[in-house]
C-alpha positions as MATLAB code, in Angstrom:
seq = 'MLSRSLVALASRTLLAAAVLSAAVLTAARPQTVHAADQAPQPLLVLAAASLSDALNEIGTTYTAARGKPVRFSFAASSALARQVEAGARADVFFSADLEWMDYLAKRSLIEEATRGNVVGNALVLIAPADSKMELKIKPGFKLVEALNGGKLATGDPDSVPVGLYARAALTSLGVWSAVSDHIARAENVRAALAYVARGESPLGIVYRTDALAEKRVRIVDTFPEQSHPPIVYPAAVLKGASPDAARFVQYLKSAAAQKIFQKYGFTAPDGAH';
ca = [
      36.678   59.290    9.903;
      36.988   56.042   11.833;
      33.349   56.147   12.861;
      32.323   56.616    9.223;
      34.391   53.562    8.249;
      32.789   51.531   11.000;
      29.321   52.609    9.869;
      30.153   51.754    6.250;
      31.515   48.362    7.305;
      28.461   47.624    9.392;
      26.194   48.623    6.508;
      28.036   46.324    4.095;
      27.862   43.497    6.633;
      24.110   43.926    7.076;
      23.600   44.094    3.296;
      25.617   40.903    2.750;
      23.617   39.129    5.455;
      20.360   40.239    3.861;
      21.473   39.035    0.406;
      22.596   35.701    1.841;
      19.294   35.275    3.691;
      17.316   36.061    0.538;
      19.417   33.594   -1.434;
      18.764   30.851    1.096;
      15.028   31.524    1.045;
      14.996   31.599   -2.741;
      16.899   28.326   -2.948;
      14.561   26.654   -0.466;
      11.320   27.965   -1.994;
      11.469   26.130   -5.366;
      11.915   22.789   -3.600;
       8.732   23.350   -1.615;
       6.754   24.399   -4.707;
       8.162   21.517   -6.744;
       7.116   18.958   -4.131;
       3.596   20.376   -3.984;
       3.165   20.656   -7.748;
       4.831   17.422   -8.816;
       2.572   15.454  -11.185;
       1.610   11.954  -10.003;
       3.443    9.106  -11.683;
       1.198    7.303  -14.197;
       0.303    3.664  -13.881;
       1.876    1.566  -16.643;
      -0.477   -1.073  -18.008;
       0.803   -3.755  -20.394;
      -2.204   -4.816  -22.454;
      -3.126   -6.987  -25.429;
      -3.269   -5.057  -28.713;
      -6.958   -5.873  -29.194;
      -7.797   -3.861  -26.081;
      -6.295   -0.598  -27.330;
      -9.436    1.310  -28.345;
     -11.462    0.393  -25.264;
      -8.604    0.894  -22.802;
      -7.619    4.295  -24.142;
     -11.145    5.485  -23.364;
     -11.246    3.698  -20.018;
      -7.916    5.257  -19.065;
      -9.379    8.703  -19.652;
     -12.453    7.997  -17.521;
     -10.322    6.442  -14.756;
      -8.059    9.479  -14.598;
     -11.059   11.804  -14.496;
     -12.665    9.797  -11.693;
      -9.591    8.935   -9.605;
      -7.059   11.628  -10.529;
      -4.430    9.017  -11.435;
      -2.966    9.067  -14.959;
      -2.621    5.785  -16.841;
      -0.180    4.921  -19.611;
      -0.607    1.869  -21.849;
       1.812   -0.304  -23.768;
      -0.016   -2.445  -26.337;
       1.412   -5.551  -28.001;
       0.812   -9.291  -28.249;
       0.247  -10.813  -24.813;
       3.144  -13.187  -25.469;
       5.567  -10.323  -26.127;
       4.416   -8.405  -23.055;
       4.657  -11.437  -20.773;
       8.216  -12.068  -21.912;
       9.085   -8.429  -21.259;
       7.854   -8.827  -17.682;
       9.841  -12.049  -17.332;
      12.928  -10.203  -18.578;
      12.546   -7.609  -15.826;
      10.479   -4.833  -17.431;
       8.819   -2.723  -14.743;
       5.073   -2.170  -15.036;
       1.992   -2.131  -12.813;
      -0.682   -4.219  -14.547;
      -0.731   -7.051  -17.091;
      -3.940   -7.434  -19.148;
      -3.742  -10.509  -21.360;
      -5.851  -11.730  -24.297;
      -5.754  -15.286  -22.988;
      -5.328  -17.304  -19.821;
      -2.177  -19.050  -20.999;
       0.130  -16.027  -20.799;
      -1.303  -14.963  -17.454;
      -0.629  -18.495  -16.203;
       2.893  -18.151  -17.601;
       3.598  -15.167  -15.341;
       1.762  -16.709  -12.389;
       3.991  -19.805  -12.513;
       7.000  -17.514  -12.311;
       5.535  -15.608   -9.325;
       5.457  -12.349  -11.317;
       1.840  -11.379  -10.548;
      -0.112  -10.705   -7.371;
      -2.345  -13.761   -7.610;
      -5.041  -12.344   -5.304;
      -5.687   -9.501   -7.762;
      -6.126  -11.712  -10.809;
      -9.546  -11.770  -12.459;
     -11.222  -12.249  -15.822;
     -12.470   -8.934  -17.187;
     -14.025   -9.465  -20.653;
     -14.551  -12.003  -23.416;
     -14.528  -11.915  -27.219;
     -15.391  -13.882  -30.358;
     -13.240  -15.181  -33.213;
     -14.158  -14.142  -36.763;
     -13.081  -14.637  -40.360;
     -12.632  -11.323  -42.181;
     -12.057  -10.089  -45.720;
     -11.433   -6.648  -47.236;
     -14.595   -4.531  -47.162;
     -14.918   -4.557  -50.971;
     -14.392   -8.320  -51.246;
     -17.276  -10.424  -52.573;
     -16.049  -13.448  -50.627;
     -18.775  -15.693  -49.204;
     -17.629  -18.577  -47.010;
     -19.494  -20.481  -44.329;
     -17.379  -21.782  -41.463;
     -18.086  -25.474  -40.888;
     -16.140  -28.736  -40.617;
     -13.943  -29.191  -43.680;
     -14.819  -25.790  -45.204;
     -12.803  -24.788  -48.290;
     -10.507  -22.230  -46.688;
      -7.374  -22.891  -48.744;
      -9.347  -22.680  -51.988;
     -10.869  -19.371  -50.852;
      -7.379  -17.930  -50.341;
      -6.743  -18.412  -54.069;
      -2.986  -18.457  -53.611;
      -2.941  -15.746  -50.949;
      -2.142  -15.927  -47.235;
      -4.454  -16.194  -44.243;
      -3.546  -13.367  -41.853;
      -3.634  -14.036  -38.127;
      -1.363  -13.873  -35.124;
       1.602  -16.213  -34.959;
      -0.119  -19.530  -34.104;
       2.874  -20.595  -31.993;
       2.650  -17.729  -29.503;
       0.178  -14.891  -30.182;
      -3.218  -15.549  -28.537;
      -5.379  -14.848  -31.592;
      -3.180  -17.226  -33.587;
      -3.462  -19.878  -30.902;
      -7.256  -19.556  -30.948;
      -7.223  -19.657  -34.767;
      -5.137  -22.811  -34.866;
      -7.375  -24.486  -32.274;
     -10.493  -23.574  -34.258;
      -9.106  -24.669  -37.612;
      -7.803  -27.903  -36.104;
     -11.186  -28.744  -34.601;
     -12.812  -28.027  -37.972;
     -10.354  -30.299  -39.770;
      -8.671  -27.692  -41.985;
      -5.486  -26.737  -40.112;
      -3.192  -29.232  -41.845;
      -4.253  -27.910  -45.244;
      -3.903  -24.216  -44.386;
      -0.925  -24.228  -42.001;
       1.545  -23.480  -44.803;
      -0.539  -20.522  -45.987;
      -0.417  -18.368  -42.839;
       0.751  -14.745  -42.719;
       2.091  -14.799  -39.143;
       1.477  -11.377  -37.627;
       3.155  -10.131  -34.444;
      -0.237   -9.236  -32.946;
      -3.909   -9.121  -33.887;
      -3.834   -5.494  -35.027;
      -1.028   -6.314  -37.461;
      -3.115   -9.207  -38.857;
      -6.079   -6.860  -39.176;
      -3.914   -4.383  -41.112;
      -2.827   -7.061  -43.610;
      -6.455   -7.607  -44.584;
      -7.440   -3.938  -44.412;
      -4.654   -3.070  -46.872;
      -5.616   -5.922  -49.182;
      -2.349   -7.792  -48.620;
      -4.254  -10.884  -47.434;
      -7.606  -11.988  -48.869;
      -8.749  -13.398  -45.533;
      -7.804  -13.113  -41.884;
      -8.764  -14.428  -38.470;
      -9.079  -11.791  -35.750;
     -11.286  -10.956  -32.792;
     -14.735   -9.581  -33.462;
     -13.867   -6.338  -31.657;
     -10.951   -5.691  -34.023;
     -13.112   -6.306  -37.085;
     -15.717   -3.870  -35.779;
     -13.038   -1.208  -35.264;
     -11.763   -1.300  -38.858;
     -14.035    0.011  -41.646;
     -11.823   -1.428  -44.367;
     -12.730   -5.018  -43.447;
     -15.947   -6.966  -43.075;
     -16.852  -10.092  -41.142;
     -17.330  -13.084  -43.431;
     -18.416  -15.457  -40.654;
     -17.957  -16.145  -36.932;
     -16.249  -19.285  -35.637;
     -18.460  -21.525  -33.491;
     -17.687  -21.043  -29.793;
     -17.129  -24.760  -29.327;
     -14.401  -24.795  -31.995;
     -11.848  -23.101  -29.736;
     -11.211  -22.427  -26.018;
     -13.219  -19.534  -24.558;
     -11.617  -16.179  -25.376;
     -10.984  -14.670  -21.971;
      -9.045  -11.536  -21.007;
      -7.600  -11.696  -17.458;
      -5.900   -8.787  -15.700;
      -3.624   -8.788  -12.653;
      -1.291   -6.553  -10.693;
       2.393   -7.244  -11.295;
       4.894   -7.785   -8.495;
       6.395   -4.549   -7.226;
       3.578   -2.443   -8.675;
       2.229    0.855   -7.396;
      -0.453    0.581   -4.677;
      -2.846    2.214   -7.155;
      -2.548   -0.749   -9.539;
      -5.061   -2.884   -7.627;
      -7.594   -0.042   -7.753;
      -7.230    0.148  -11.532;
      -7.765   -3.614  -11.935;
     -10.914   -3.331   -9.838;
     -12.070   -0.389  -11.946;
     -11.847   -2.568  -15.075;
     -14.690   -4.641  -13.616;
     -16.824   -1.647  -12.657;
     -20.099   -0.832  -14.396;
     -18.550    2.274  -15.976;
     -15.643    0.354  -17.512;
     -17.779   -2.612  -18.564;
     -20.119   -0.260  -20.418;
     -17.172    1.005  -22.458;
     -15.968   -2.530  -23.163;
     -19.449   -3.447  -24.398;
     -19.485   -0.417  -26.677;
     -16.443   -1.814  -28.437;
     -17.980   -5.281  -28.781;
     -16.486   -7.151  -25.822;
     -18.648   -9.598  -23.902;
     -18.856  -10.895  -20.358;
     -15.958  -13.286  -19.610;
     -16.067  -17.032  -19.198;
     -13.519  -18.908  -17.130;
     -12.773  -19.861  -13.591;
     -11.183  -16.709  -12.107;
];
């Protein structure tokens, strides 16, 4: 009887040990699988709204070529730069002008060695696609009269790059003082484009690439290059970024990426960097 009890006890002890061992192995196994299968963290790129169509395609090609996912946050360069200044974490800043890149550089928030100009653009006057508006851009042209009581849509001329370019152009052409009180101040260029596309503004000033992307508007005329500073889009790695960020900035200058930019109407950049 005693021997049977001892055998039963030994059997239960061995069974408990086996269950415990299996539990330990089971608990350890998911951690190993999870580490092996964990998806790579995407790069976060803060980019000017006018770059959205081209960059979404470039992000796809970059991921296919390099195996690194990319996530974009599009807005006015001014808004994005202030987010970075306020402590927002991201990997790359891609601005629609040099001024906001300089803003971050002065605050030591970019890796200066990675900074470079990627593409350029042109500034255009647009109207709704069904508009019969004809207006030639030249010194003193009748812009206010053409608005016929409506508003000229463009980015906020105090901060948004497209608005800054628009104000510079209109000032050089001698019409800013007359039209400055007739501006629909959009938060970014895509918002200005939407005002015109929906017929809320009879005219707007946007980048050529934005006008080409929207079938509900047409280009009335293009501003002379000498009427405003060169439209240059610089990109740079932000402080504290992923090591992969520099590779993405370099990819933006590659033949593959530049071909996509050209498809959407961007041009080679001017500027010193």
